[in-house]
N, C-alpha and C positions, 0 to 999 in steps of 0.2 A: 206786273207779270215777271220782270227780272227777279224780283224778290222771291216770288213763288218758285221760280226755277232753281234758285239757290237752295231753298228748303228741300226741293226734290234731290238736288245734288248731294246735300247732307245725308239724305236717307240712302242714296246709292252707296255712299261711303260707309254707312252703317252696315249695309248688307255685304259688302266686299269681304271683310274679315270673318263674318259669321259662318261662311261656308268653307273657308280655307282649311280649317283643322280636319274636318271630316273627310274632305276630298284628298288631302295630302297625307293623312295619317297612315294608310297602308304602306307608304314609303318612309315616313318619318320614324315610326316605331322601330323599324329595322336599323336605321341609322343610329338611333340612340340606344339600341340594345335593350328595350323594355318590352314587357308583355303588351299584346294588342289592346287589352282593356285599360291600359294606363291613360288613354285619352280622356277617360272619365274624370281623372284627378284634375286635369287642366280645365275641363268643362266646369267642375265644381268651383274652382278658384275664380274663373271668369264670372260665373253666375253669382257667386257670393259678393264680389265687388259690385256687380250690377244691382243686386238687391239692395245693398246698403245705400248706394247713390240714388236709387229710385225712391226709397223711403224718405230721404231727406231732400229730394229734388225740389219740392214745393217751397221749402224755406230758402234754399240757395237761389232759386229762380226769382222769388220775390225780392231778394236782396240785391242781386246783380243783374237780373234780366235774362231772358231766354237767349238773346244774341251772344252775350259774353260767355254764358255757360256752354253754348254750342261750340264756340271757338276753342275754349279750353278742353272740352271733352274730345273733340276731333284731334287736337294736339296730343293728348294722352294716347289715343288710339294709334296715331302715326308713330310715336316713339316706341310703343309696345311692339308694333309690327317690325320695326327696324331691329329691335332687340331680339325677336324670334329669328330673324334672318342671320343675326350674328351669334346666336346662342351656341355655346360649345358643349352643353350638357342638358340633360332632362331637367335638372334642378333649375338651371338658368331659364328654361322654358316656363317652369312653374312661376318664377319671379315675374316674367313678362306678362303672365296672365292677369296679374293684379291691376296694373294701369289699363289693360285692355277692358276689363270688366267695369272699372270705375268710370272710364270714359264713355262706355256704351249706355250705362244706366241713366245718367242725367240728361243726355241729349235725346234719348229715346222717349223718356217721360215728358220732357219739356216740349219737344216738337209735336208730339201727339196731342197734348192738351192745347197747344197753340193753334194747331190746325182745326181741332174739334170745336174750338171756341170761335174762330175767326173765318172759317171756310166751310163750304158745303160738303155733303157726304162724298160727292164724286172726287173731290180733292183728297179726302182721307184715303180712298181706295187707290188713287193714283200715287199718293205719297208712298203707300206700302207696295205699290207696283214698282216704284223706284228702288225700294229695298230689294225686291225680287230681282231686278235687273242686276244690282250689285252682287247678290247672292248667286245668281246664275253665272255671272262672269268669272267668279272666283274659281269654280271647278274647271271651267273651260280654259282659263289661263294656266292652271296647274297641269291639266292634261296636255295642252299644246306645248308647254315648256319642257315637261318631262319626256314627251315623245320626240322632242327635238334635242334630246341629250343634255338638257339643262337640269340642274338640281331643283328640288321642290323649294329650296331657299329663294330661288329667283322670283317665285310668285310672291312671297312675302316682301321681298325688296321692292318689286314693282308696285305693289299696292301701298306700301309705305310712302313711296314717292308721290303717288296719286293723292294720298291723304294730306301730305304736306302742302301740295298745290291747293287743295281745297281750303286748308287753314288760311292761306294767303287771301283767297277769294272771300272767305267769311270775315276776315279782318276788315276788308274794304266795305263789306255790307253792313257793318255795325250801325251806321247812321240810319239805315232803312228800318231798323227795329224800333227806333225811338217813337215813331208815330203810333205804334201799337202798345208800347210799354209805358208805365206810369213813371213820373219823375221820382227821384230818390227819396225826397221828403214825404211825398204822398205814399210811396211804397212802404216806408218805415211806419207811417201812421196806420196804414191798412194792415201791416204785419202785426202791430200791437192789438188792433181790433180783432183780427182773426184769432190771435192767441187767446184773447179774452173769451172767445166763443168756444174754447176748448177744442180747436181743430187739431187734435193730436194725430200722430202718424196712423194709429189704428182706429180712429173715430168712425170711419166709414163702415166698419164691421158692425156698428150698432144699428145700422139701417136694416129694415125688413127686406129680406130677399137678397141682401148683399152677398151672402155666402155663395149663391148660385153664380153670380157674376165672377167672383174671385176664383171659384173652382173651374169655371170655364177657361179662364186664362191659364190656370195651372195645367189643366189637361191638354189644352191647345199646344202649349210649348213642349209638353211631354212628347206629343206626337211629332210636331214639326222638327224639334231639335234631335230627336232620335233618328228621324229620317236623314237629317243633315249629317249627324255624327257617324251613324252606322250604315247608311245606305250603300256607300262604296264597299265597305267590308262585307255586307250582305251579298252583294253581287260577286265579290271575289270568292267568298267561302261557299256559297250555295249555288251560284250560277257559273262558276269557273271562268269568270271574266278576268283578264289581266289587270293588275292594279293601275297601270298607266291609262287603260281604256275606261276603267270603272269610274274614275273622276269625271270623265266626259259624259258618261251615261247618266250620272247623278244630276247633271245639269238639266235633264228632262224634267226632274221633279221641280226644279226652280223655274223652268220654262212654264210648267203648269201654274205655279203660283203667280208668276209675272203676267202671263196672258190672262189668267183669271181675274186678277185685280184691275188690269187695264179694261177688261170687259165689264167688270162690276161697276167701274166708275160711270160708264154709260148707262148700265141697267139701273143704277141707283137713282137716275133721273125719273124713272117710271115706277120702280118698286121700292118698298121701304127697306130700311136696314134689317129689320127683323125677318122679313121674307127671305132676304139674301142669306142671312145666317142659317135659316132652316135648309135652304137649297144646298148650301155649302156642306152642312152636316151629312146630308143624304149622299152627296157625291164622295165625300171623304170615306164613309163607311163602305160604299161600293168599290172604291179603288183599293182599299185594304183587303176586301174580300177577294178581289181578283188576284192580289199578290199571294194570298195563302193557298190558292188552288194549284194543283200540280200541273201547270201549263208550261209551254215553251217560254224561253227567255223573252221573246217579243211581247208576250202578254204581261210579263213582269214590268217591262218598260212602259207599257200602256197604263198599268196600274200606278206606276210612279207619277205619270202625268195627271191621272184622274185624282190621285191623292193631293197633288199640288193644286189642282183646280178646286177641289173641295175646301182646302184650307184657305184659299185665296180671299174670300169675302169675310170670313168669320172674324179675324183679328181686327181689321180696320173698321168694320161695321160695329163691333162691340165697343171699340174705342170712341167712335163718333157718337154712340149712345150715352156716353158717360155724363155729359151735362144734362141729358134728359133723365137718366136714372138717379143721379145724385144731386141734381140741381146745379146751376151754373156756379154759384159761389163756393160750392164744395168740390168742384170738378178737379182742380189741381191736386188736392189731397187724395181724392179717390183714384185719380189717374196714377199717382205715385204708388199707391198701395196695390192697384191692379197690376202694374208693371212688376212690383215686388213678387206678387203671386206668380206672375208669368215666369219670372226668372227663377223662382223657387222650383217650378216644374222643370226648368232647364237644369238646375243644380242637382236635383234629386233623382229624376227618373232616367234620363239617358245613361248616366254612370251605372245606376242599378241595373237597367236593362243590359248594358254592356257586359257587366259581370255575369249575368245570367247567360247571355249569348256565348261568352267565352268559355263558360264552364259546362254548359249543356249543348246548345246548338243555335246558330243564327237562324235556323228554321222557325224558331219561336217568335221572331221579330214581328211578322204581320199579325200574329194572334194577339200579342200583348198590346200592340198599337190599336188593333181593332177594339179591344176591350176598353181602352182609354177613350177612343173616339165615340163609342156608344155612351159612355159616362158623360162626356161633354155634351152630346146631343140631348140627353135627359136634362142636364143643368140649364141649357139654353131654352129648352121647352118650358121648364118651370119658371124661369125668369120672365120669359115673354108672356106667359099666362098671368103672372102677377102684375105685369105692367098694364095689361088690358083692364085690370080691375081698378086701376088708379095709378098714382105715382109709385113706381115699382119699389123704390128703396128710400123713402122719406126718412130724414133724421128725426 
């Protein structure tokens, strides 16, 4: 039980920095004297680092173990956040984005596969509920500090300290990982065997139906990270909400994700992952439709919550299905590739959307996200139909 709590804490720490940039950006870009759309460049660097570390995570984890990789990854994140706090210029901020992305990719892929293989679906939902707790606390912290006349930098400093504390806890937990992980010699032997099977980085793409799974992750993060990165800016530019307050209002989106995943953990004891994925897709489309209607700000906030509730079960349920769709022996390779597609969505779409919003209008935000959500719903429907006919994505 203590071991599982530590894994949950690791995911809280993963969520904390994810929401910081979007919630603090309306204040940050003015301090650095850069255009509002410049947040997209930071997002691209973070996501590129995450994609690279995700793609090669299966080899690193087989060599060193999930526990050690988690410790090093969280350390990278803590150092990067401290660097943002100290950053004197926008270029320095871009440099800090490199270790932030590399640190996130390996731990995200590793812990997701670890929980998918060793724990039930409810724990996968609660694991990502933990991410939601961290992501929700980030905007709340920024809002509270800035409204108390502290700088946005104080938020990065505080979360960096939290990350360093978690590093110490994870160091003491390393012996707990050994009962799950294979000894070094056996790991090296299995590594050679898997290499002989041609388990290349992109080998899961050879599987039938794999493209629907990969596109689902790509489109999911396109929507989620666009809400995270531009949600506060949307409220400031379209709903005339003060920047200091907008960060707090965005926490409603994360509240929807967090509450939805906590609830999904219990519902998963009765309903299958695939049913939860479908319900989530319907809620997501409904929430975005509410956002695009010309209604008072209160309804926009309700839309934020429903979008969060809709997104809540999709990502963890898709991840928990990985050993089912790709077979257990191929799960870590497939997990890494899925995470790479997920972070490709983060890399490409939010910055692209941001440039469109900055040049045209932030009013386009719910329309573009709704289009992405519908595409994701189509992909999950096709994937689920294929799985009903047999093994969805056999190699």
